[in-house]
C-alpha positions as CSV (number, residue, x, y, z in Angstrom):
1,X,95.9,0.0,-107.7
2,X,95.9,3.8,-107.7
3,X,98.9,6.1,-107.6
4,X,99.2,9.9,-107.6
5,X,100.7,12.2,-110.2
6,X,101.2,15.9,-109.9
7,X,99.7,18.3,-112.6
8,X,99.2,22.0,-112.6
9,X,95.8,21.2,-111.0
10,X,97.3,19.2,-108.0
11,X,97.7,15.6,-107.2
12,X,95.4,13.3,-109.1
13,X,94.9,9.5,-109.2
14,X,96.6,7.5,-111.9
15,X,96.0,3.8,-112.5
16,X,98.9,1.4,-113.0
17,X,97.9,1.0,-116.6
18,X,98.6,4.7,-117.2
19,X,102.1,4.4,-115.9
20,X,104.9,5.3,-116.5
21,X,104.7,9.1,-116.8
22,X,106.1,10.1,-120.2
23,X,108.2,13.2,-120.8
24,X,109.1,14.3,-124.3
25,X,112.2,16.2,-125.1
26,X,111.3,18.8,-127.8
27,X,112.8,21.7,-129.6
28,X,110.7,24.8,-129.7
29,X,107.0,25.5,-129.6
30,X,106.1,23.2,-132.5
31,X,107.7,20.3,-130.8
32,X,105.7,21.0,-127.6
33,X,102.4,21.2,-129.5
34,X,103.2,17.9,-131.4
35,X,104.1,16.1,-128.1
36,X,101.1,17.2,-126.2
37,X,98.7,16.3,-129.1
38,X,100.3,12.8,-129.2
39,X,99.7,12.1,-125.5
40,X,102.8,13.2,-123.7
41,X,102.4,13.9,-119.9
42,X,105.1,16.5,-119.7
43,X,107.7,18.2,-122.0
44,X,111.3,19.2,-121.6
45,X,111.5,22.4,-123.7
46,X,114.9,23.0,-125.4
47,X,116.6,24.8,-128.2
48,X,119.2,23.2,-130.5
49,X,118.8,19.5,-129.8
50,X,121.7,18.9,-132.2
51,X,123.8,20.1,-129.2
52,X,121.9,18.0,-126.7
53,X,119.6,20.9,-125.8
54,X,120.3,24.5,-124.7
55,X,118.2,27.2,-123.1
56,X,115.3,28.2,-125.4
57,X,114.4,31.9,-126.0
58,X,112.2,34.0,-123.9
59,X,109.7,34.2,-126.7
60,X,109.6,30.4,-127.1
61,X,108.9,30.0,-123.3
62,X,106.2,32.7,-123.4
63,X,104.5,31.0,-126.4
64,X,104.6,27.7,-124.6
65,X,103.0,29.2,-121.6
66,X,100.2,30.5,-123.8
67,X,99.5,27.2,-125.6
68,X,100.6,24.3,-123.3
69,X,98.0,22.1,-121.9
70,X,100.5,19.9,-120.1
71,X,103.4,20.9,-117.7
72,X,106.7,21.7,-119.3
73,X,110.2,22.0,-117.8
74,X,112.7,24.3,-119.4
75,X,116.4,23.4,-119.8
76,X,118.8,25.9,-118.5
77,X,122.1,25.2,-120.3
78,X,124.0,28.1,-121.7
79,X,126.0,26.1,-124.3
80,X,126.7,22.7,-125.7
81,X,129.7,20.7,-124.6
82,X,130.7,19.8,-121.0
83,X,129.0,20.8,-117.8
84,X,132.0,22.7,-116.2
85,X,130.9,26.3,-116.4
86,X,132.7,29.6,-116.1
87,X,131.6,32.0,-113.4
88,X,130.0,34.2,-116.1
89,X,128.1,31.2,-117.6
90,X,126.9,30.1,-114.2
91,X,125.6,33.6,-113.3
92,X,123.7,33.6,-116.5
93,X,122.1,30.2,-115.5
94,X,121.0,31.7,-112.1
95,X,119.5,34.6,-114.0
96,X,117.6,32.3,-116.4
97,X,116.3,30.2,-113.5
98,X,115.0,33.3,-111.7
99,X,113.4,34.6,-114.9
100,X,111.7,31.3,-115.5
101,X,110.5,31.1,-111.9
102,X,108.9,34.5,-112.3
103,X,107.3,33.5,-115.5
104,X,105.6,30.6,-113.8
105,X,106.9,27.5,-115.7
106,X,106.5,24.2,-114.1
107,X,110.1,23.3,-113.7
108,X,113.7,23.8,-114.8
109,X,116.4,21.3,-115.9
110,X,120.0,22.1,-114.9
111,X,123.3,20.4,-114.1
112,X,126.8,21.5,-113.0
113,X,129.8,19.3,-112.5
114,X,133.2,19.9,-110.9
115,X,136.4,19.3,-113.0
116,X,136.9,15.9,-111.3
117,X,133.5,14.6,-112.4
118,X,131.4,15.1,-109.2
119,X,128.1,17.0,-108.8
120,X,129.0,20.7,-108.0
121,X,126.9,20.8,-104.9
122,X,127.5,24.5,-104.1
123,X,126.2,25.6,-107.5
124,X,123.3,23.0,-107.6
125,X,122.2,24.1,-104.1
126,X,122.1,27.7,-105.3
127,X,120.2,26.9,-108.4
128,X,117.6,24.9,-106.4
129,X,117.2,27.9,-104.1
130,X,116.8,30.2,-107.1
131,X,114.1,27.9,-108.5
132,X,112.0,28.3,-105.4
133,X,108.7,26.3,-105.9
134,X,109.6,25.0,-109.3
135,X,110.4,21.3,-110.0
136,X,114.1,20.9,-110.5
137,X,115.6,18.1,-112.6
138,X,119.3,17.3,-113.0
139,X,119.9,16.5,-116.7
140,X,122.4,14.1,-118.2
141,X,125.3,15.9,-116.7
142,X,124.7,13.1,-114.2
143,X,125.7,10.5,-116.8
144,X,129.2,12.2,-117.0
145,X,129.9,11.7,-113.2
146,X,132.7,9.4,-112.1
147,X,130.6,7.8,-109.3
148,X,126.9,7.5,-110.0
149,X,126.0,6.4,-106.4
150,X,127.7,9.3,-104.8
151,X,126.3,11.7,-107.5
152,X,122.8,10.5,-106.7
153,X,123.3,11.2,-103.0
154,X,124.7,14.6,-103.8
155,X,121.6,15.5,-105.8
156,X,119.4,14.3,-102.9
157,X,121.3,16.5,-100.5
158,X,120.7,19.4,-102.9
159,X,117.0,18.7,-102.8
160,X,116.8,18.1,-106.6
161,X,113.5,16.4,-107.5
162,X,114.6,14.1,-110.3
163,X,117.5,13.1,-112.3
164,X,117.6,12.3,-116.1
165,X,119.8,9.4,-116.9
166,X,120.5,6.6,-119.3
167,X,122.4,4.6,-116.7
168,X,125.7,6.2,-117.8
169,X,125.5,4.4,-121.2
170,X,124.5,5.5,-124.7
171,X,121.1,3.8,-124.4
172,X,118.7,2.8,-121.6
173,X,119.0,-0.8,-122.7
174,X,122.7,-0.8,-122.2
175,X,122.3,1.1,-118.9
176,X,119.3,-0.9,-117.6
177,X,121.2,-2.6,-114.8
178,X,122.4,0.7,-113.4
179,X,119.0,2.3,-113.9
180,X,117.4,-0.5,-111.8
181,X,120.1,0.0,-109.1
182,X,119.5,3.8,-109.1
183,X,115.8,3.2,-108.7
184,X,116.5,1.0,-105.6
185,X,119.0,3.5,-104.2
186,X,116.7,6.4,-104.6
187,X,114.0,4.7,-102.5
188,X,111.5,7.4,-103.2
189,X,113.9,10.3,-102.2
190,X,114.4,11.4,-105.8
191,X,112.7,10.4,-109.1
192,X,114.8,8.5,-111.6
193,X,113.8,9.7,-115.1
194,X,115.1,7.1,-117.6
195,X,116.2,8.0,-121.1
196,X,118.4,6.9,-123.9
197,X,117.3,5.6,-127.3
198,X,113.8,4.7,-126.1
199,X,111.5,3.6,-129.0
200,X,108.5,1.4,-129.5
201,X,110.6,-1.8,-129.8
202,X,112.5,-1.4,-126.5
203,X,110.7,0.8,-124.1
204,X,108.7,-2.0,-122.6
205,X,111.8,-4.1,-122.0
206,X,113.5,-1.1,-120.3
207,X,110.5,-0.5,-118.1
208,X,110.3,-4.2,-117.0
209,X,114.0,-4.4,-116.3
210,X,114.3,-1.1,-114.3
211,X,111.1,-0.4,-112.5
212,X,111.2,3.2,-113.7
213,X,108.1,5.4,-113.0
214,X,109.0,8.1,-115.4
215,X,110.6,7.8,-118.9
216,X,111.9,10.5,-121.3
217,X,112.6,10.4,-125.0
218,X,112.8,12.5,-128.2
219,X,110.8,11.3,-131.2
220,X,112.5,13.1,-134.0
221,X,112.3,13.2,-137.8
222,X,114.1,15.3,-140.4
223,X,111.8,17.1,-142.9
224,X,113.0,19.0,-146.0
225,X,112.8,22.8,-146.0
226,X,110.0,24.4,-148.0
227,X,112.5,26.9,-149.4
228,X,112.5,27.0,-153.2
229,X,115.6,29.2,-153.6
230,X,118.7,27.7,-152.1
231,X,122.2,29.3,-152.1
232,X,124.7,26.4,-152.5
233,X,127.7,28.7,-151.6
234,X,126.8,29.6,-148.0
235,X,126.4,27.6,-144.9
236,X,125.5,28.9,-141.4
237,X,128.0,26.6,-139.7
238,X,129.8,23.4,-140.3
239,X,130.3,21.7,-143.6
240,X,126.9,20.0,-144.0
241,X,125.4,22.6,-146.3
242,X,122.2,20.6,-146.8
243,X,121.6,21.1,-143.0
244,X,120.4,24.6,-143.9
245,X,117.5,23.1,-145.8
246,X,116.1,20.5,-143.5
247,X,114.4,20.8,-140.1
248,X,114.3,18.3,-137.2
249,X,110.7,18.0,-135.8
250,X,108.9,16.0,-133.2
251,X,107.1,13.0,-134.9
252,X,103.7,12.8,-133.4
253,X,103.0,9.3,-134.7
254,X,106.3,8.0,-133.2
255,X,105.5,9.7,-129.9
256,X,102.1,8.0,-129.8
257,X,103.5,4.6,-130.8
258,X,106.2,4.8,-128.1
259,X,103.8,5.8,-125.4
260,X,101.5,2.9,-126.4
261,X,104.3,0.4,-126.2
262,X,105.3,1.7,-122.7
263,X,101.7,1.2,-121.5
264,X,100.9,-2.1,-123.2
């Protein structure tokens, strides 16, 4: 059977054996290049994955536009922590969405909540309007809502295209029942993009139990710094001084293995 998937070149046929669509969460341009070389269909481009991902720099986005051969969506998140933003933070998000729209990225990834754990529909509506023709994904702010069913309907009302979720649990395996329920509730009105601890040994089971058409994961590995001189007396933040001398990178071999397991 043939389905359809959207690329920068339009809607193209995709066979069932090629599904699900795989999105990689990456940090920076090196992560994007590793993900696309390993066979990812799409990338979520972030900075600072240690904080769950925040908005990458303009230079990073421009470099990605020059070198990407697959679509990438850019997270618009001004800081780590919760998803209840001040007015100044929210205005900065609107400005980022407008700038990314003008640059011509494929999509943006956003999420705003109210203090009582609901989707902030006023702000999400405005962000979707600011995005114009771009794909809009609600990130895992959704997993912090008090009522997943109502939150999904709110995102549909806001005309958000997809929602990234682990089924409101730490991992997709733990959240598989809710993920399946959300797929049924969505009924084609919004895409459920499943995530949460996906790896070669579990992604197939999650796919079978949920019926997801799109899956999202990060395949990360720590590598030591190439710095020969190291100052043991200074840290750039926190108490883990060794953190200054290791980098988290996208592991291409793990990306390829997880994709293969999803499509086995």
